[in-house]
KOLLO-331146 format. One line per 2 residues: number of its first residue (from 1); for each residue x, y, z negated of N, C-alpha, C, O. Coordinates in pm, 1 decimal, m for minus. Example, Ala and Ser with C-alpha at 12.3 -4.5 7.8 and 13.67 -1.06 7.14 Angstrom:
<rs>
1 = 1319.0:m569.0:m780.0:1230.0:m450.0:m780.0:1320.0:m330.0:m780.0:1423.6:m331.9:m846.5 ~ 1285.0:m225.0:m708.0:1367.0:m106.0:m714.0:1290.0:3.0:m787.0:1340.9:113.8:m803.9;
</rs>
This chain:
<rs>
1 = m31.4:m1668.9:4476.6:80.1:m1562.4:4443.2:175.6:m1561.3:4631.8:183.0:m1652.1:4714.6 ~ 237.2:m1404.8:4635.9:309.2:m1398.2:4742.5:455.5:m1450.0:4709.1:492.6:m1463.0:4592.4;
3 = 546.7:m1482.4:4831.8:659.7:m1482.0:4798.5:740.9:m1378.4:4721.3:838.4:m1405.6:4651.3 ~ 689.1:m1253.4:4742.0:751.7:m1173.8:4633.9:774.1:m1189.2:4461.0:862.6:m1190.9:4375.5;
5 = 598.4:m1200.8:4481.3:576.6:m1210.1:4316.5:667.2:m1285.2:4268.1:749.2:m1249.8:4183.4 ~ 654.2:m1452.2:4344.9:684.2:m1575.0:4318.3:864.6:m1530.8:4250.2:914.0:m1560.9:4141.6;
7 = 924.6:m1450.8:4366.7:1073.3:m1443.9:4358.7:1087.0:m1386.1:4213.4:1140.4:m1447.3:4120.9 ~ 1020.9:m1234.9:4202.7:994.6:m1159.3:4087.7:972.3:m1276.1:3926.5:1035.7:m1272.4:3821.0;
9 = 869.1:m1360.1:3964.8:862.4:m1415.5:3846.6:1011.4:m1518.9:3827.4:1073.2:m1533.1:3721.9 ~ 1036.7:m1567.3:3928.2:1206.6:m1622.2:3933.7:1296.1:m1567.2:3846.7:1333.2:m1616.9:3740.3;
11 = 1331.7:m1457.9:3897.2:1440.6:m1353.7:3834.9:1424.5:m1313.4:3719.3:1529.6:m1283.3:3662.8 ~ 1273.3:m1292.9:3624.2:1262.3:m1342.2:3468.7:1288.3:m1413.8:3389.9:1354.8:m1398.7:3287.4;
13 = 1221.4:m1526.9:3444.0:1259.0:m1631.7:3435.5:1414.3:m1671.6:3397.8:1430.6:m1718.9:3285.3 ~ 1505.2:m1659.7:3464.5:1628.1:m1695.8:3474.6:1713.4:m1520.3:3479.9:1836.1:m1527.3:3487.1;
15 = 1675.8:m1430.1:3477.9:1773.5:m1312.5:3407.2:1719.1:m1237.9:3295.9:1786.4:m1145.9:3249.4 ~ 1611.0:m1264.5:3249.5:1581.6:m1173.2:3132.5:1664.3:m1168.9:3019.0:1626.2:m1075.9:2948.0;
17 = 1781.3:m1240.5:2959.2:1871.7:m1196.0:2899.7:1930.4:m1105.1:2928.7:1956.2:m1033.3:2832.2 ~ 1976.1:m1062.1:3046.8:2068.7:m1001.1:3104.4:1975.9:m865.9:3143.0:2047.1:m765.7:3149.9;
19 = 1865.1:m845.6:3163.7:1811.2:m722.0:3183.9:1741.2:m693.1:3053.6:1671.2:m592.2:3061.1 ~ 1740.2:m748.3:2945.6:1704.8:m699.8:2780.4:1870.0:m635.4:2760.2:1881.8:m513.6:2747.1;
21 = 1945.2:m689.6:2759.4:2119.2:m665.4:2679.2:2124.6:m597.7:2786.4:2242.5:m565.2:2771.7 ~ 2086.2:m532.6:2914.3:2138.4:m408.6:2983.3:2045.4:m268.9:2934.1:2098.2:m158.1:2924.5;
23 = 1927.9:m288.7:2910.9:1834.1:m205.0:2893.4:1819.1:m170.8:2736.4:1746.4:m74.7:2711.1 ~ 1882.0:m241.2:2622.9:1911.1:m232.3:2502.7:1978.2:m123.6:2462.6:1950.7:m60.6:2360.5;
25 = 2089.0:m91.0:2558.2:2165.5:46.7:2506.8:2095.9:218.2:2540.5:2113.2:331.2:2494.7 ~ 1997.4:143.4:2664.5:1902.8:290.1:2680.5:1790.2:272.0:2574.0:1794.6:371.1:2501.1;
27 = 1704.3:198.3:2539.7:1608.2:200.4:2471.2:1696.9:237.8:2282.5:1692.8:350.3:2232.7 ~ 1760.2:127.0:2218.5:1810.2:166.8:2108.0:1815.9:48.4:2037.5:1901.7:39.5:1949.7;
29 = 1707.0:m87.4:2068.2:1744.0:m215.5:2035.2:1723.7:m304.7:2101.8:1685.3:m282.0:2216.6 ~ 1742.9:m454.3:2052.7:1690.2:m522.9:2136.2:1545.8:m546.6:2157.8:1521.0:m596.6:2267.5;
31 = 1419.1:m517.6:2062.3:1312.4:m558.5:2040.1:1245.5:m405.2:2119.2:1125.7:m410.1:2147.1 ~ 1289.1:m330.4:2138.8:1224.2:m233.4:2230.7:1281.0:m281.1:2387.1:1214.8:m298.3:2489.5;
33 = 1380.8:m290.9:2372.4:1425.2:m347.7:2511.8:1352.8:m455.1:2623.3:1329.1:m450.7:2744.0 ~ 1327.3:m573.1:2492.3:1238.9:m678.6:2523.6:1124.4:m630.9:2608.4:1093.8:m661.6:2723.6;
35 = 1038.6:m503.4:2476.6:910.4:m434.7:2544.7:938.3:m398.3:2679.1:875.7:m452.0:2770.5 ~ 1056.6:m282.5:2708.4:1075.8:m237.6:2835.5:1071.0:m327.9:2918.6:997.6:m306.7:3015.2;
37 = 1150.8:m469.1:2912.7:1190.7:m584.7:3061.6:1035.7:m621.6:3050.3:968.9:m591.0:3149.0 ~ 972.3:m680.0:2949.4:849.1:m720.4:2996.5:733.5:m626.2:3049.0:656.8:m694.7:3116.6;
39 = 702.1:m524.5:3044.3:653.7:m398.8:3112.6:702.7:m371.4:3241.2:627.3:m335.8:3331.8 ~ 840.2:m387.5:3257.4:906.3:m312.5:3356.5:898.3:m451.7:3519.8:903.5:m447.3:3642.7;
41 = 887.3:m529.1:3437.9:848.5:m674.5:3558.4:675.3:m694.9:3589.1:615.1:m747.5:3682.7 ~ 633.1:m632.5:3473.9:485.3:m627.0:3481.0:461.3:m547.1:3597.3:399.6:m584.0:3697.2;
43 = 516.9:m428.8:3576.7:519.9:m336.3:3696.0:529.1:m351.3:3801.8:439.3:m326.9:3882.3 ~ 692.5:m416.3:3842.6:713.3:m485.5:3965.3:650.7:m593.8:4004.3:655.5:m619.8:4124.5;
45 = 567.5:m695.0:3902.9:470.6:m755.9:3976.4:387.0:m659.9:4031.6:396.7:m661.4:4154.3 ~ 304.9:m573.0:3988.1:167.1:m504.2:4029.6:209.8:m423.5:4148.4:125.5:m392.0:4232.4;
47 = 363.5:m380.2:4163.5:344.4:m353.8:4287.1:474.6:m425.3:4426.8:530.4:m356.6:4512.4 ~ 487.3:m551.2:4409.9:550.1:m620.1:4484.1:503.8:m605.3:4621.2:578.0:m639.9:4713.1;
49 = 396.9:m560.8:4642.0:383.1:m564.1:4790.3:430.6:m457.1:4852.7:407.1:m459.8:4973.5 ~ 502.1:m342.4:4806.9:586.5:m225.8:4807.5:735.6:m244.9:4793.5:818.0:m153.4:4794.8;
51 = 761.3:m373.3:4780.2:960.1:m376.3:4790.5:965.8:m430.0:4968.8:917.8:m522.4:5034.5 ~ 1039.1:m331.3:4990.0:1087.0:m355.0:5144.7:1108.2:m446.1:5204.4:1058.0:m489.4:5308.2;
53 = 1193.0:m484.8:5135.1:1325.7:m636.1:5141.6:1468.2:m563.1:5175.7:1575.0:m622.4:5190.6 ~ 1444.1:m400.9:5186.1:1583.7:m357.4:5213.5:1644.9:m362.9:5083.8:1570.9:m339.7:4988.2;
55 = 1795.8:m395.6:5056.5:1876.4:m422.3:4956.3:1826.5:m544.0:4876.7:1751.0:m629.8:4922.4 ~ 1871.4:m541.8:4766.9:1853.8:m711.9:4720.5:1722.2:m684.1:4623.5:1724.2:m570.9:4575.1;
57 = 1623.3:m754.6:4590.6:1497.5:m773.9:4493.4:1558.3:m719.6:4316.1:1534.5:m622.6:4244.1 ~ 1629.9:m822.4:4306.3:1690.0:m757.3:4161.6:1732.6:m593.0:4149.4:1679.9:m525.5:4061.0;
59 = 1837.2:m528.7:4248.9:1843.3:m472.5:4249.0:1688.6:m363.4:4183.3:1665.9:m302.1:4079.0 ~ 1611.4:m387.7:4315.5:1456.9:m275.7:4292.4:1436.8:m289.8:4169.4:1447.4:m188.0:4101.1;
61 = 1398.1:m431.2:4095.1:1365.6:m426.3:3995.4:1434.1:m413.0:3916.8:1386.0:m412.4:3803.5 ~ 1561.9:m397.7:3929.7:1647.0:m337.3:3772.9:1599.2:m158.0:3772.0:1595.7:m106.9:3660.1;
63 = 1568.0:m77.9:3879.1:1493.4:52.8:3907.1:1429.7:84.0:3845.1:1426.4:196.5:3795.2 ~ 1313.4:m57.3:3815.2:1202.8:m62.8:3798.1:1158.5:m70.5:3625.2:1064.5:m33.8:3554.7;
65 = 1306.8:m151.7:3607.1:1295.2:m179.4:3427.7:1393.8:m48.9:3377.8:1387.5:m11.0:3260.8 ~ 1473.1:7.9:3462.7:1563.0:113.7:3384.3:1434.7:213.2:3377.2:1380.1:224.7:3267.5;
67 = 1397.5:266.2:3458.1:1280.7:325.7:3474.1:1189.6:377.3:3334.8:1180.3:476.7:3262.8 ~ 1112.5:200.2:3352.6:1028.4:229.3:3254.9:1131.5:207.3:3111.7:1106.6:282.9:3017.7;
69 = 1250.4:101.7:3093.2:1325.6:209.4:2952.4:1337.8:322.8:2906.7:1345.4:358.4:2789.1 ~ 1340.0:389.1:3011.7:1402.2:526.9:2984.4:1225.6:638.9:2936.2:1213.4:707.2:2834.5;
71 = 1127.3:622.1:3037.9:1035.5:649.0:2992.4:968.7:632.9:2825.6:903.2:712.3:2757.9 ~ 1026.1:472.6:2793.3:957.9:425.9:2664.5:1075.9:482.2:2543.3:1070.1:458.4:2422.6;
73 = 1174.7:557.2:2610.4:1243.3:621.2:2484.7:1193.7:764.9:2479.1:1141.6:823.6:2384.3 ~ 1222.0:809.3:2604.3:1139.1:923.5:2610.9:1019.1:961.5:2649.3:1031.9:1059.2:2723.0;
75 = 874.9:923.1:2631.2:722.5:917.9:2728.7:703.7:1090.8:2764.0:647.2:1139.9:2861.7 ~ 758.4:1148.3:2671.2:764.6:1274.1:2721.2:784.4:1369.4:2841.7:712.2:1434.4:2917.3;
77 = 900.6:1349.5:2826.1:1067.4:1411.5:2963.4:1023.0:1330.4:3045.8:958.3:1227.3:3027.3 ~ 1065.6:1387.7:3157.1:1089.9:1360.9:3301.2:1258.6:1355.4:3294.4:1321.8:1461.0:3297.2;
79 = 1342.6:1195.0:3283.1:1432.8:1242.7:3236.4:1504.4:1150.6:3415.2:1446.9:1069.6:3487.9 ~ 1619.2:1201.6:3424.8:1699.2:1111.3:3543.8:1815.2:1039.3:3479.4:1880.1:1094.5:3390.6;
81 = 1847.1:899.2:3528.0:1943.6:857.1:3528.3:2084.8:878.8:3486.4:2160.0:790.8:3444.4 ~ 2124.4:1054.5:3508.1:2229.5:1119.3:3494.8:2150.8:1152.6:3332.0:2253.4:1176.1:3268.1;
83 = 2074.5:1163.1:3264.5:2055.9:1236.1:3152.0:2044.5:1097.5:3056.7:2031.4:1117.5:2936.0 ~ 2048.0:984.5:3095.1:2042.6:868.8:3039.4:2138.5:887.6:2922.3:2231.1:960.0:2958.9;
85 = 2154.5:839.5:2761.5:2227.1:839.8:2681.6:2299.6:703.0:2642.7:2342.4:674.7:2530.7 ~ 2305.3:617.4:2766.5:2335.4:491.6:2633.9:2370.4:470.2:2511.1:2440.8:563.0:2471.1;
87 = 2357.5:409.9:2452.5:2437.7:343.7:2296.4:2419.7:175.6:2292.5:2338.9:91.5:2331.8 ~ 2552.4:182.0:2216.9:2557.2:23.8:2138.4:2450.1:m10.1:2057.4:2406.4:62.1:1967.8;
89 = 2404.2:m127.1:2090.0:2303.6:m154.7:1992.8:2376.3:m171.0:1862.8:2340.2:m84.1:1783.5 ~ 2470.2:m255.9:1811.7:2568.0:m316.8:1755.1:2685.6:m234.9:1703.5:2791.2:m296.1:1687.8;
91 = 2682.3:m111.5:1676.5:2861.9:m54.2:1682.2:2902.3:m128.1:1609.6:3016.0:m164.6:1639.8 ~ 2849.7:m186.2:1493.2:2959.4:m211.1:1382.9:3030.1:m343.6:1419.9:3115.4:m362.9:1333.2;
93 = 3031.7:m451.2:1518.7:3159.5:m514.9:1577.2:3244.1:m439.2:1646.7:3325.6:m515.0:1699.4 ~ 3267.3:m322.5:1675.0:3404.4:m263.5:1702.3:3392.3:m147.5:1694.2:3329.7:m72.2:1768.8;
95 = 3451.3:m124.7:1603.2:3410.6:47.7:1573.9:3512.5:139.5:1704.4:3466.9:237.8:1762.8 ~ 3612.4:99.4:1723.4:3711.5:146.2:1784.8:3655.6:160.0:1940.2:3655.9:259.6:2012.7;
97 = 3614.5:44.8:1962.7:3591.2:69.3:2113.1:3411.1:120.3:2143.5:3376.8:163.3:2253.6 ~ 3354.0:111.7:2075.3:3207.0:199.0:2045.3:3264.3:349.2:2021.7:3248.7:431.8:2111.7;
99 = 3332.4:386.2:1897.6:3400.9:540.3:1975.7:3459.8:581.3:2069.7:3455.8:699.2:2105.2 ~ 3522.9:493.8:2125.1:3594.5:556.3:2306.4:3499.1:534.2:2381.6:3499.0:609.1:2479.3;
101 = 3382.6:432.4:2376.1:3243.2:442.1:2484.9:3172.4:536.6:2512.2:3121.3:571.3:2618.8 ~ 3168.3:605.0:2350.1:3021.8:692.8:2345.1:3127.1:866.0:2407.2:3066.5:969.7:2434.0;
103 = 3270.6:854.9:2415.8:3317.5:974.1:2495.1:3327.3:973.4:2630.2:3385.0:1059.4:2696.7 ~ 3275.2:883.6:2668.8:3233.6:850.2:2797.3:3109.1:946.0:2862.4:3010.0:958.5:2790.4;
105 = 3108.3:1012.0:2989.6:2980.1:1080.2:3018.0:2878.4:979.0:3033.0:2903.0:880.3:3102.3 ~ 2753.5:994.0:2968.9:2578.7:910.9:3012.9:2663.9:848.5:3106.7:2746.5:759.6:3086.0;
107 = 2630.0:913.6:3227.5:2587.3:796.8:3384.5:2759.5:695.9:3372.8:2758.3:583.4:3422.7 ~ 2859.4:734.0:3323.5:2985.7:655.8:3279.5:2935.7:555.3:3193.1:2997.1:449.6:3206.8;
109 = 2878.5:553.4:3139.9:2840.6:503.4:2992.5:2764.6:398.6:3075.8:2819.5:289.7:3092.8 ~ 2640.7:421.8:3130.4:2530.1:353.7:3172.1:2571.0:264.3:3291.8:2499.5:178.9:3344.2;
111 = 2724.4:304.6:3334.1:2734.0:206.8:3426.0:2825.2:94.3:3393.3:2822.6:m11.2:3456.6 ~ 2913.2:119.2:3285.4:2984.0:51.0:3193.4:2859.4:m51.1:3146.2:2870.1:m162.4:3197.7;
113 = 2762.1:m37.4:3072.6:2707.1:m121.5:3007.9:2566.8:m211.6:3096.2:2485.0:m293.7:3054.6 ~ 2593.1:m138.2:3256.8:2521.7:m235.4:3310.9:2636.5:m348.7:3381.7:2616.6:m453.0:3444.1;
115 = 2750.5:m285.4:3346.2:2880.5:m408.3:3442.7:2860.2:m511.2:3333.8:2794.9:m611.5:3362.9 ~ 2916.7:m495.5:3192.0:2982.1:m552.2:3131.3:2876.2:m613.6:3019.0:2904.2:m715.8:2956.4;
117 = 2758.8:m545.3:3000.7:2681.1:m650.2:2918.7:2566.9:m667.5:2984.5:2489.0:m723.0:2907.0 ~ 2507.7:m645.2:3106.5:2426.6:m666.5:3125.7:2483.4:m771.8:3256.3:2403.2:m850.5:3306.6;
119 = 2605.8:m766.5:3298.0:2637.5:m852.4:3396.0:2593.8:m859.5:3529.5:2558.6:m944.4:3611.5 ~ 2609.4:m737.9:3519.9:2572.0:m669.3:3680.7:2708.2:m698.1:3742.4:2817.3:m713.1:3687.4;
121 = 2661.0:m703.6:3918.8:2812.2:m673.1:4064.0:2791.4:m547.6:4052.1:2705.2:m495.5:3981.3 ~ 2890.6:m479.3:4139.3:2847.3:m373.2:4200.4:2719.1:m317.3:4200.6:2663.8:m228.9:4135.3;
123 = 2670.8:m428.8:4335.6:2589.8:m382.9:4453.8:2474.3:m343.0:4384.5:2405.9:m240.7:4386.0 ~ 2469.1:m463.2:4315.5:2329.0:m441.3:4212.2:2339.9:m311.1:4132.4:2264.4:m214.4:4122.3;
125 = 2413.9:m329.7:4099.3:2418.1:m161.6:4022.6:2460.1:6.6:4081.6:2484.4:119.6:4039.4 ~ 2452.5:m41.9:4159.3:2446.4:94.0:4323.5:2350.2:74.1:4359.5:2308.7:168.7:4426.5;
127 = 2239.5:m57.0:4346.8:2106.3:m75.9:4397.9:1964.7:37.6:4264.2:1875.7:122.1:4254.9 ~ 2050.2:m56.3:4199.9:1926.5:31.0:4055.3:1965.2:169.9:4032.7:1888.0:244.5:3972.5;
129 = 2068.3:207.5:4072.1:2103.1:345.7:4042.3:2095.2:456.7:4203.0:2108.0:578.7:4213.3 ~ 2078.1:386.1:4273.6:2051.9:437.2:4404.3:2182.9:546.2:4416.9:2187.4:668.9:4425.0;
131 = 2289.0:437.5:4414.3:2447.1:521.9:4441.2:2479.6:405.7:4525.7:2414.9:303.3:4547.7 ~ 2619.9:453.4:4577.4:2675.0:404.6:4652.6:2784.0:302.4:4558.2:2832.4:308.3:4445.2;
133 = 2791.4:201.8:4681.1:2859.1:101.1:4546.2:3031.2:105.4:4517.0:3094.9:48.1:4428.7 ~ 3088.0:214.1:4648.3:3207.0:279.8:4649.1:3218.2:332.8:4472.0:3293.3:286.6:4386.1;
135 = 3124.9:433.7:4459.4:3074.7:504.3:4400.5:3101.7:413.0:4212.4:3165.7:450.4:4114.1 ~ 3020.0:291.7:4237.4:3021.4:225.1:4096.9:3165.4:193.2:4105.2:3213.7:257.0:4011.7;
137 = 3229.9:150.5:4145.6:3371.6:89.1:4158.6:3467.4:193.0:4095.3:3543.3:185.2:3998.7 ~ 3433.8:309.0:4195.9:3523.9:425.8:4143.6:3523.8:432.3:3986.3:3614.1:403.2:3907.9;
139 = 3366.1:489.8:3957.2:3378.2:505.0:3821.5:3359.2:406.5:3704.8:3328.8:438.7:3589.9 ~ 3382.0:278.0:3751.5:3414.9:180.5:3665.9:3609.4:221.7:3622.6:3664.3:223.2:3512.4;
141 = 3656.2:244.3:3736.2:3814.2:226.8:3732.5:3837.5:359.7:3647.3:3924.0:381.7:3562.5 ~ 3721.0:453.4:3701.3:3798.3:608.4:3607.7:3750.3:541.3:3409.0:3815.7:587.9:3315.6;
143 = 3672.6:469.9:3390.1:3644.0:423.4:3238.0:3700.8:378.9:3192.4:3730.0:417.9:3079.3 ~ 3756.8:267.4:3245.3:3871.6:177.2:3234.4:4021.5:305.2:3197.8:4104.2:325.3:3108.9;
145 = 3987.3:355.0:3313.1:4153.0:429.8:3248.4:4102.7:537.3:3140.7:4185.5:596.1:3071.2 ~ 3979.6:559.2:3129.7:3970.2:644.2:3001.3:3940.6:591.3:2895.5:3961.4:665.6:2799.6;
147 = 3887.6:462.2:2862.3:3910.5:380.8:2771.9:4046.1:343.2:2721.1:4088.3:365.8:2607.7 ~ 4106.1:286.3:2813.6:4262.0:209.9:2748.6:4304.5:324.9:2709.0:4312.6:327.1:2586.2;
149 = 4344.7:450.4:2772.9:4401.8:557.7:2686.5:4359.8:616.2:2546.2:4443.6:630.5:2457.3 ~ 4220.3:651.3:2528.5:4145.7:651.5:2419.2:4224.6:530.2:2276.9:4303.7:551.1:2184.9;
151 = 4156.8:417.2:2321.9:4247.5:281.2:2230.0:4400.2:329.1:2209.3:4456.3:326.2:2099.8 ~ 4440.0:358.6:2289.0:4607.0:385.6:2307.0:4625.2:481.5:2216.0:4709.6:466.1:2127.7;
153 = 4578.7:550.3:2220.9:4613.2:689.2:2133.3:4565.2:649.1:1923.3:4628.6:672.1:1820.3 ~ 4439.5:589.3:1946.6:4420.8:504.7:1826.2:4474.2:395.2:1754.7:4444.2:363.0:1639.7;
155 = 4593.3:314.1:1864.9:4676.9:207.8:1802.4:4608.3:116.6:1854.9:4652.8:3.0:1838.2 ~ 4496.5:129.0:1924.3:4422.2:m36.5:1974.6:4434.3:m78.4:2076.7:4369.9:m34.6:2172.1;
157 = 4509.6:m163.3:2085.2:4542.8:m272.1:2210.3:4449.8:m256.8:2284.8:4347.1:m250.5:2217.2 ~ 4428.2:m246.6:2397.2:4293.7:m261.3:2530.0:4326.6:m398.0:2567.2:4262.5:m455.2:2655.4;
</rs>
């Protein structure tokens, strides 16, 4: 086993829950997210020789896992990351927050889920979505502002 493959296996062992939680809003459930994460990591292992070493390995694997999750949800469609429509898996926990997050545009919502549910840093999100780190920061700032305004209008303290 080469070093990249070993690092991918280590990433799976250490961060499986983050990956599952991060793709569950894309797939629709934790069970289907589990399948997408396993398949995504299997693909990453098969393609490990293609990892160029530019950017983080985790960001590269995230991109593969996200693509796998999207394909799983909509297998017959070519879907870009801008068209992904993530949603809470357990919306009953906080109806006000769920409703507020659902008002965000899909790309913004995906970035929110990756940051706060998968606990990814800005750099990894940027690598996974092939966008600038500054775009991640700006998107999260806009999302926080929008959510705070919505929750305040609803009488919920953010």
